[in-house]
C-alpha positions as CSV (number, residue, x, y, z in Angstrom):
1,M,11.5,18.2,-49.6
2,S,8.7,15.1,-48.1
3,I,9.0,16.7,-44.2
4,V,8.4,20.4,-45.2
5,F,7.8,21.0,-41.6
6,R,8.7,19.8,-37.4
7,N,8.5,20.9,-34.8
8,A,7.9,20.1,-31.3
9,N,4.1,18.9,-31.6
10,G,5.3,16.6,-34.6
11,W,5.7,16.7,-38.4
12,L,4.0,18.1,-41.8
13,L,4.2,15.6,-44.7
14,D,4.3,15.9,-48.8
15,A,3.3,11.9,-48.6
16,C,3.4,12.6,-51.9
17,S,6.8,13.4,-52.7
18,L,7.7,10.6,-50.5
19,V,6.5,8.3,-52.4
20,D,8.2,10.3,-55.8
21,K,11.8,10.0,-54.3
22,G,12.0,6.2,-55.2
23,V,11.4,6.4,-58.3
24,Q,13.0,9.1,-59.5
25,L,14.7,7.6,-62.1
26,C,13.4,4.5,-63.8
27,N,14.5,1.3,-65.8
28,V,11.5,0.6,-68.2
29,T,10.6,-2.1,-70.3
30,S,11.6,-3.5,-74.5
31,E,8.4,-1.9,-75.5
32,R,8.5,0.9,-73.8
33,K,12.1,1.9,-75.0
34,A,10.6,1.3,-78.3
35,A,7.9,2.8,-78.2
36,S,10.1,6.3,-76.9
37,G,13.4,5.4,-78.6
38,K,15.2,6.7,-75.3
39,S,16.5,5.2,-72.1
40,Y,16.0,6.8,-69.2
41,F,12.7,7.5,-67.5
42,K,11.6,9.1,-64.4
43,C,8.7,7.9,-62.9
44,Y,5.9,9.7,-60.8
45,F,3.1,9.4,-58.5
46,K,0.1,10.7,-59.8
47,H,-0.3,13.7,-58.0
48,E,-4.6,13.9,-58.7
49,C,-4.6,10.6,-55.7
50,F,-3.3,13.9,-53.5
51,Q,-5.6,16.9,-54.4
52,I,-7.9,16.5,-51.0
53,L,-10.0,20.5,-52.1
54,K,-12.6,20.1,-49.7
55,S,-13.6,19.2,-46.3
56,H,-16.6,16.3,-45.8
57,V,-18.8,18.9,-43.3
58,S,-21.8,17.2,-43.5
59,V,-22.1,13.9,-41.9
60,K,-24.4,11.8,-43.3
61,S,-26.2,10.4,-40.4
62,S,-28.6,11.4,-38.1
63,C,-26.2,13.6,-35.8
64,T,-25.6,17.2,-34.0
65,V,-22.6,18.1,-32.6
66,T,-22.2,21.3,-31.3
67,T,-18.5,23.1,-30.6
68,N,-17.2,26.5,-30.1
69,D,-13.8,26.2,-30.3
70,S,-10.6,28.2,-32.4
71,A,-10.3,26.4,-35.5
72,V,-6.7,25.1,-35.9
73,S,-5.9,27.9,-38.6
74,D,-7.2,31.8,-38.8
75,A,-7.3,31.7,-42.4
76,A,-7.9,27.5,-43.2
77,L,-9.2,25.0,-40.7
78,Q,-12.2,27.5,-39.8
79,R,-14.0,26.3,-41.5
80,S,-13.9,23.0,-40.8
81,E,-12.9,23.5,-36.7
82,N,-15.2,26.2,-36.4
83,K,-18.4,25.2,-37.5
84,T,-21.2,25.6,-34.8
85,T,-23.4,22.7,-36.0
86,V,-22.8,20.5,-37.7
87,D,-26.7,19.5,-38.7
88,C,-27.5,15.9,-40.0
89,K,-31.2,15.9,-41.2
90,P,-32.9,12.5,-40.2
91,S,-34.3,10.2,-42.6
92,K,-36.5,8.3,-41.1
93,K,-35.2,7.1,-38.4
94,R,-35.7,8.9,-34.7
95,K,-32.5,10.7,-33.1
96,R,-30.4,9.1,-30.6
97,K,-30.7,10.4,-27.6
98,R,-26.6,10.6,-25.8
99,N,-28.1,7.9,-23.8
100,D,-28.7,5.4,-26.0
101,L,-24.8,5.2,-27.2
102,N,-23.5,2.2,-27.0
103,Q,-20.7,0.9,-24.9
104,G,-17.9,1.3,-27.9
105,E,-19.4,4.7,-28.0
106,I,-19.3,5.5,-25.1
107,D,-15.5,4.8,-24.9
108,S,-14.9,6.1,-28.0
109,L,-16.0,9.8,-27.0
110,A,-14.5,9.6,-23.6
111,F,-10.7,8.8,-26.0
112,H,-11.8,11.9,-28.2
113,H,-11.8,14.0,-24.8
114,K,-8.8,12.8,-23.7
115,I,-6.6,13.7,-26.7
116,R,-8.4,16.0,-28.5
117,S,-6.2,19.0,-27.2
118,A,-2.8,17.5,-28.9
119,I,-4.6,17.0,-31.6
120,L,-6.3,20.6,-31.9
121,E,-3.2,22.2,-30.8
122,G,-0.4,20.1,-32.9
123,T,-2.5,20.6,-35.6
124,K,-3.3,25.0,-36.1
125,S,1.0,24.7,-35.2
126,L,2.0,22.4,-38.3
127,V,-1.1,23.9,-40.2
128,D,0.2,27.1,-40.0
129,A,4.1,26.6,-40.4
130,G,2.7,24.9,-44.2
131,L,0.4,27.5,-44.5
132,S,3.4,30.8,-44.2
133,C,5.5,28.9,-46.4
134,E,2.7,28.1,-49.2
135,Y,3.4,24.5,-48.6
136,L,-0.6,24.4,-48.3
137,S,-2.4,26.9,-49.4
138,E,-6.6,28.3,-50.7
139,V,-7.2,26.3,-54.1
140,N,-9.7,28.1,-55.7
141,N,-12.1,27.0,-59.0
142,A,-9.6,23.7,-59.1
143,R,-10.6,20.9,-60.7
144,E,-10.9,17.1,-59.3
145,D,-9.0,15.0,-62.1
146,P,-10.7,11.5,-62.0
147,L,-8.3,8.9,-60.2
148,P,-7.0,6.3,-61.2
149,S,-8.5,3.0,-61.7
150,Q,-6.3,-0.5,-61.5
151,E,-7.2,-4.0,-62.8
152,C,-4.6,-5.8,-62.0
153,N,-5.0,-9.3,-61.2
154,L,-3.9,-9.4,-57.4
155,A,-5.9,-12.9,-56.5
156,A,-3.6,-14.8,-59.7
157,L,-0.9,-13.0,-58.9
158,C,-1.2,-14.7,-55.0
159,D,-2.3,-17.9,-56.4
160,M,1.1,-17.7,-58.2
161,A,2.8,-17.0,-55.0
162,K,1.1,-20.0,-53.2
163,E,3.2,-22.1,-56.0
164,L,6.3,-19.8,-55.9
165,P,6.7,-18.8,-51.9
166,L,9.6,-16.5,-52.7
167,I,10.6,-13.2,-51.8
168,T,11.3,-10.8,-55.2
169,E,14.1,-7.9,-54.9
170,N,15.0,-5.5,-57.2
171,R,18.9,-5.0,-55.9
172,M,19.7,-2.4,-58.0
173,D,19.7,2.0,-57.0
174,F,16.5,2.5,-59.4
175,A,13.2,1.2,-59.7
176,M,12.3,-1.4,-62.4
177,E,8.9,-1.1,-64.4
178,V,8.4,-5.6,-64.7
179,T,5.2,-7.2,-65.7
180,L,3.8,-9.7,-63.5
181,M,0.9,-11.9,-64.7
182,G,0.6,-9.6,-67.6
183,E,0.0,-6.6,-65.9
184,K,2.9,-3.7,-65.6
185,Y,4.5,-2.6,-61.5
186,I,7.6,-0.2,-60.7
187,I,9.7,-1.5,-57.9
188,P,11.6,1.3,-55.9
189,P,15.5,0.3,-55.6
190,R,16.7,-1.6,-52.9
191,C,13.4,-3.4,-51.9
192,A,12.2,-7.1,-51.4
193,F,8.5,-8.5,-51.1
194,L,6.8,-10.8,-50.2
195,L,2.9,-11.8,-51.6
196,S,1.6,-14.4,-50.0
197,D,-1.6,-14.7,-47.7
198,F,-1.0,-15.2,-43.6
199,A,-1.0,-19.2,-43.9
200,R,2.6,-18.5,-45.8
201,M,4.7,-16.0,-44.3
202,Q,8.1,-18.8,-43.4
203,P,10.2,-17.0,-46.6
204,L,10.2,-13.6,-45.1
205,V,10.8,-15.4,-41.3
206,G,13.3,-17.9,-43.3
207,Y,14.8,-14.7,-45.4
208,G,17.4,-14.0,-42.3
209,K,17.7,-10.5,-42.0
210,F,16.5,-8.7,-37.7
211,F,14.6,-5.9,-38.6
212,D,15.2,-2.3,-36.1
213,L,11.6,-0.8,-37.6
214,I,8.3,-3.3,-38.1
215,V,5.2,-1.3,-39.3
216,L,2.4,-3.0,-39.3
217,D,-1.2,-1.8,-41.2
218,P,-3.7,-4.3,-40.2
219,P,-7.3,-5.1,-41.9
220,W,-9.2,-4.3,-39.1
221,E,-12.0,-5.8,-38.6
222,N,-15.2,-2.9,-38.4
223,K,-18.3,-2.8,-39.6
224,S,-18.3,-0.7,-42.5
225,V,-15.7,-3.2,-43.6
226,K,-18.3,-5.5,-43.4
227,R,-21.1,-3.8,-45.5
228,S,-18.8,-2.4,-48.0
229,G,-17.0,-6.0,-48.7
230,R,-13.8,-3.5,-49.6
231,Y,-11.0,-5.9,-48.8
232,S,-11.2,-8.8,-46.2
233,F,-10.2,-8.3,-42.2
234,L,-8.2,-9.9,-40.0
235,P,-9.8,-11.2,-36.5
236,S,-8.2,-9.3,-33.6
237,S,-6.9,-12.8,-31.9
238,Q,-5.3,-13.5,-35.5
239,L,-2.8,-11.1,-35.3
240,K,-0.9,-13.0,-32.4
241,R,0.1,-15.3,-34.8
242,L,2.8,-13.1,-36.4
243,P,6.2,-14.4,-36.2
244,V,7.1,-10.6,-34.8
245,P,9.7,-11.9,-32.5
246,L,11.3,-14.0,-35.0
247,L,11.7,-10.7,-36.8
248,A,12.7,-8.1,-34.6
249,S,16.3,-7.1,-33.5
250,T,17.1,-5.8,-30.8
251,G,15.7,-2.7,-29.9
252,C,13.4,-3.0,-32.7
253,V,10.6,-0.4,-33.3
254,V,7.4,-2.2,-33.7
255,V,4.6,1.1,-34.8
256,T,0.5,-0.2,-35.5
257,W,-2.5,1.3,-36.7
258,V,-5.1,1.4,-35.1
259,T,-8.7,1.9,-35.8
260,N,-10.7,4.9,-34.1
261,R,-12.3,1.9,-31.6
262,P,-10.9,2.2,-28.5
263,S,-11.8,-2.2,-27.6
264,H,-8.4,-2.3,-30.9
265,L,-6.0,0.8,-29.2
266,R,-6.5,-1.8,-26.0
267,F,-6.3,-4.9,-27.6
268,V,-2.8,-3.3,-29.0
269,R,-1.3,-2.3,-25.7
270,D,-2.8,-4.5,-23.5
271,E,-2.6,-8.0,-25.7
272,L,-0.9,-8.0,-28.9
273,Y,2.7,-6.2,-27.3
274,P,2.7,-7.9,-24.4
275,H,2.4,-11.3,-26.5
276,W,5.0,-10.5,-28.6
277,G,7.4,-8.6,-26.0
278,V,7.3,-5.0,-27.2
279,E,7.3,-2.1,-23.7
280,V,4.5,0.4,-25.2
281,L,6.4,3.9,-25.3
282,A,3.7,6.6,-26.8
283,E,0.5,6.9,-29.4
284,W,0.8,9.0,-32.1
285,F,-2.0,11.0,-34.6
286,W,-2.2,11.2,-38.5
287,V,-3.8,14.0,-39.2
288,K,-5.2,14.5,-42.2
289,V,-6.1,18.2,-44.2
290,T,-6.4,19.2,-47.0
291,R,-4.9,21.2,-49.6
292,S,-6.4,23.7,-48.2
293,G,-5.3,23.1,-45.0
294,E,-8.7,22.1,-43.4
295,Y,-9.5,18.9,-41.2
296,V,-10.8,16.7,-43.9
297,F,-14.0,15.5,-41.4
298,P,-15.0,17.7,-38.9
299,L,-13.1,17.0,-35.6
300,D,-15.7,16.5,-34.1
301,S,-17.8,13.9,-36.2
302,P,-19.5,11.6,-34.4
303,H,-18.8,9.1,-37.0
304,K,-15.6,9.2,-39.0
305,K,-13.3,11.4,-37.4
306,P,-9.7,12.9,-39.4
307,Y,-6.8,11.5,-37.7
308,E,-5.4,7.5,-37.0
309,V,-3.3,6.3,-34.0
310,L,-0.2,4.6,-33.9
311,V,1.2,3.2,-31.0
312,L,4.6,2.5,-30.5
313,G,7.1,0.3,-28.8
314,R,10.3,-1.5,-28.9
315,Y,11.1,-4.7,-28.8
316,R,12.1,-6.3,-25.2
317,G,12.1,-9.8,-26.2
318,C,15.8,-12.3,-26.3
319,G,15.9,-9.8,-29.9
320,H,18.5,-10.2,-32.0
321,H,21.4,-8.3,-33.3
322,S,21.0,-6.3,-36.4
323,H,24.5,-5.3,-38.2
324,S,22.6,-1.8,-37.3
325,S,20.9,-2.3,-33.5
326,L,25.0,-3.3,-32.1
327,R,25.5,0.5,-32.2
328,K,22.4,2.4,-32.2
329,T,21.5,5.2,-29.0
330,E,17.5,4.0,-28.3
331,L,16.6,8.1,-28.4
332,P,13.2,7.9,-26.4
333,M,9.8,8.9,-28.0
334,E,7.5,10.9,-26.7
335,E,4.0,10.9,-26.4
336,Q,0.7,12.4,-28.1
337,R,3.4,13.0,-31.2
338,V,1.0,14.8,-34.4
339,I,1.6,14.0,-38.2
340,V,0.2,16.1,-40.4
341,S,-0.6,15.2,-44.3
342,V,-3.0,16.0,-47.0
343,P,-3.8,12.1,-47.2
344,S,-4.2,9.8,-50.4
345,A,-7.6,9.8,-51.6
346,L,-6.8,6.1,-52.3
347,H,-8.4,3.6,-50.1
348,S,-6.1,2.4,-47.4
349,H,-2.8,4.6,-48.5
350,K,-0.7,5.5,-45.9
351,P,1.9,7.7,-45.8
352,S,5.1,6.6,-45.6
353,L,6.4,7.2,-42.1
354,S,10.4,6.3,-42.9
355,E,11.8,10.2,-43.4
356,V,9.6,10.1,-39.2
357,L,11.1,7.2,-37.9
358,R,14.6,7.4,-39.3
359,P,16.0,9.8,-36.2
360,Y,14.1,6.4,-33.7
361,V,16.2,4.2,-35.5
362,G,19.3,5.0,-37.4
363,A,19.8,5.8,-40.9
364,D,21.0,2.4,-41.9
365,A,18.2,0.5,-40.2
366,R,16.6,-2.3,-41.8
367,C,12.5,-1.1,-42.1
368,L,10.1,-4.1,-42.3
369,E,6.5,-3.4,-43.7
370,L,3.4,-5.8,-42.5
371,F,0.1,-5.8,-45.4
372,A,1.2,-3.5,-47.0
373,R,0.2,-2.0,-50.0
374,S,2.8,-0.9,-50.7
375,L,6.4,-1.1,-51.5
376,Q,9.3,1.4,-50.3
377,P,13.2,2.3,-51.6
378,G,15.2,-0.4,-49.4
379,W,12.5,-2.0,-47.4
380,T,11.0,-5.5,-47.3
381,S,7.1,-5.7,-47.7
382,W,4.7,-8.1,-46.8
383,G,0.9,-9.1,-48.1
384,N,-1.6,-10.4,-50.2
385,E,-1.2,-6.2,-51.5
386,V,2.2,-5.7,-51.0
387,I,2.1,-3.8,-54.9
388,K,-1.5,-3.0,-55.4
389,F,-0.1,0.7,-55.5
390,Q,2.8,0.2,-57.5
391,H,1.1,-1.1,-60.3
392,V,1.2,1.3,-63.4
393,S,-1.6,2.7,-63.8
394,Y,-1.0,5.3,-60.7
395,Y,2.2,6.4,-62.1
396,T,2.5,8.9,-64.5
397,V,6.0,7.3,-66.9
398,E,8.2,10.2,-69.2
399,P,12.0,10.1,-70.7
400,T,13.8,11.8,-68.6
401,D,17.9,12.4,-70.2
402,E,21.0,9.7,-69.5
403,P,21.9,10.4,-65.8
404,T,25.3,11.4,-65.0
405,D,25.4,9.3,-61.8
406,T,27.7,5.9,-63.3
407,A,26.0,3.5,-60.5
408,T,22.9,3.3,-63.1
409,G,25.2,3.0,-66.2
410,S,23.5,-0.6,-66.0
411,L,20.5,0.8,-67.3
412,H,21.1,0.8,-70.8
413,G,20.4,-3.4,-70.2
414,E,17.1,-4.9,-70.7
415,S,17.4,-6.7,-67.4
416,S,19.0,-7.1,-64.5
417,P,21.2,-10.2,-62.8
418,H,20.2,-8.0,-59.1
419,F,16.1,-8.1,-59.9
420,S,15.3,-11.8,-59.0
421,L,11.2,-12.4,-59.4
422,P,9.3,-16.2,-59.5
423,P,9.6,-18.2,-62.9
424,P,6.7,-17.2,-65.0
425,T,4.3,-19.5,-65.0
426,P,3.5,-22.1,-67.5
427,D,0.2,-21.5,-70.2
């Protein structure tokens, strides 16, 4: 089950199971069918991506963090939360004093102290539940397998999308393995996506759909991103150009992933949401733990925290009525709920919020993710890396028995008229 446990504090999620649910049955390429002699296949995301076994208790910078608080779990989190100190040896730089903190660091510390008790209490209750049902457990002598690597040509795909800016759809009730620019991808059922950059979103606006849930995971600008060059970032002010009011239905739930930088949080609450006509309703926290239930980083680490923030609101502008917004009753959103999960080891691979948010948007809600790096069943997704984690290298694909559901009978076919792709570019 994707939601392992829920209580008044929040949810314990099995993030890998959420991915697997959408690709349990897959129509593969003819080459794979011919090689195996089978017609039916199942897929699942490589579980080694979620084998986070150890807490990163040593912070590689000159700092000393002291905490005497009790552990989040007597059996698990005491090693990460109840550390009396996280001592870091200074290299050649002198140790900074508290009064050397800049304003951003002071704001971050104040925000952390404000939310700390909610995270501590919520995480403890959910981790304890995970240990009780043995979803979380001590892992001894476990082998950490290497992560899959992906060398797909996303830049070439984006260049193709510039010439052919189309919405790609899989309208079938099963996943499909497709080939794009010589690379294979697993496309979940009943999903649609637009692979494009920020300047080419018009096909999404012209898609003719209004969404009941819009989730954003912006590439926030920060010093770490600038240094590493892992992905291109977007200045905060540019986010105001996103056509959220043209995509949102009346009462649409808008959720934005925010880094632990207070200036970004203030921007979303005080500028971005008001600019779109979105009423801020709550802040939730995604807390990342290991397979044994420890925080992935010490809770009071001065640099990397084991949590990220989500800002939730509802669109209050002159929206459009979708098929579900006409008959749904708005469920109140509680403040400071906690979502606990073992994170993916892949950078920027966030857990799906579909099951957590379903009570707030309805079972038949139309859902959209902006700046997506993966696809979800039944969702529409946009981004310049929108199929990054759909690459077949992240999946295990295995033959399976013929399904009993007659709705999947067309899997015998080589291709489906219900799957639309841009035509191939000439050689």
